[in-house]
Steps between C-alpha positions, in 0.01 A plus 500: 500500500823402671645408163409842363663674794811290452520598132455867583764485772741324260445762230537784752818349645641449151422863409669625820806290424513643144471858622761433768735355240460804275556738790803302614643507149461878458814688597486843666786738431560846645678782318665765718499849354534841672283796595163526328586836341815370329537287188585175676150445628322527162784293350430216741129543439545479123700178529251345741206595278652328197573179690164493674319516167648155432446355845310205357795421275784552745323447834679807630339778702721810525455775759672836538641641821600861567836487680790717622683451170803327353692388810185372666401316184838327461505388862137381484563304179806338661304409815209359298249761619466621141541299181584804285611855558553813293853619578732771375783361287765640736337319793491177298873536433585580862292215645636241260857610570466553877545878501333795680217367726612143427867545594455320831257238364719422203408439133133409445582221257143366488380833355386454141424756230184477288503816283565872505217748468507879474792739553491698824659839549637625831279807534566800725182699564558839662296801606582813301510712816781282636736618226592144407570458130770233515597224740800717598254751652374255764747584780317621809156411357227274629505201264316171491730224375244219529400240755743226605453203266415713199706515185510879479665533841823336383479682162472832685793416726712393200423826316567713807832326565598553135468878539665510842190538720485295820131443566562447871684830545401729216123445483198510726388153398155345494440127435136480397340298223495654155121472493484748792772739380285708263261603778786573740670719235180692432448549876839666522651239729780410255678685222556208265469125461660223296289241319630230264205436273375458145332800342238632517451432872180571687691608811711753307189627320352560843812685613505726194128576506469670839506863605871489582703537179722204425765402247698189407862579594801383300732229632832570329877464560457130573731367228710310756190319629394396151852375421522291817161330497378255228133549587479880465467695174439861404132588469257794506157592625281634214355841580195413292404236759431768761332812365462634852876498564696823453740338249578649162698195389555134590682442829836320479550199726586128500303183545450127530244251374210333675534119488288202597680248717415167662668217685668185372249313717199623299388230257606530133145469366381798712778728379455375144127581506554857629780569253299363209186699578688829523699449181216355294272784601779754461306777322218474754756517783659813356168682504448449871731790604667788313839399648483179292470683166870469413527131582617239250518129560876514457536781759317286754795261500750772590599613850478149644798424724358196681479162326187476282248253642475175295127551454558840337796368301282224360265758349782724372657206314164382360422848372848559356575795730803307629681256275 
């Protein structure tokens, strides 16, 4: 009887040790995104879903976190609180080169690029009754430029500066999250809001579907801004994306790209696995959101100003995307 108990205990202990070894081996990684109504959150979810399907192969468990946006994600990746983050290409450039929010901290040289994703347009959503049709009409209006730590806040400030509007003096400024702006606009508490996002966006659909009539305003006369900044390019917001908006044609604007970043401290095999799963399931990935429809594998290697992580570079060389 004692011998039988000893055998059972030995088997049980061995099983516990095996389970413990498997659990210890599995790596947990967190992907920082943005508000749940934007494109960053489903982007992070799509990446996590692909990797988690192969958890037995890679021993990686990916989770998605809704965050305050690009600046938060960069800082959290650098501190090790996140392993990956979805970040606007302008924020990637500024962090890596020690500009804007990172001027005092200095260049974030451990920041590493993985790949670019969808293009994002700086979008100005305005109530028709406010009389705003162009960014130049914003003087004296109540405008949400985005919460501190979000990408669209700096984009809005850059655009306003380019047309000679001082947001501190010339606007009645709000600093709320983009996910809340649609409701605030419909409630009449603001006249317009900025949102840098891929289209179509759930938040902008919400804004253009309410009782208060809304349009996508043009952002023009920003040639100097485009000439001075390597991460901005002319863009447009397709009117077909928002049937509820009072637009007869596409709205002119400019934009950036969403990018996935990580840290030099994240292991090569983890970054390799995530890169491989996205690129080898490319058509499936494109179907996960309408904003991805224009993606090509080649375009996903553009807009990267930080050094590409060795794990991602390994896949790009193996696949022939980089020689």
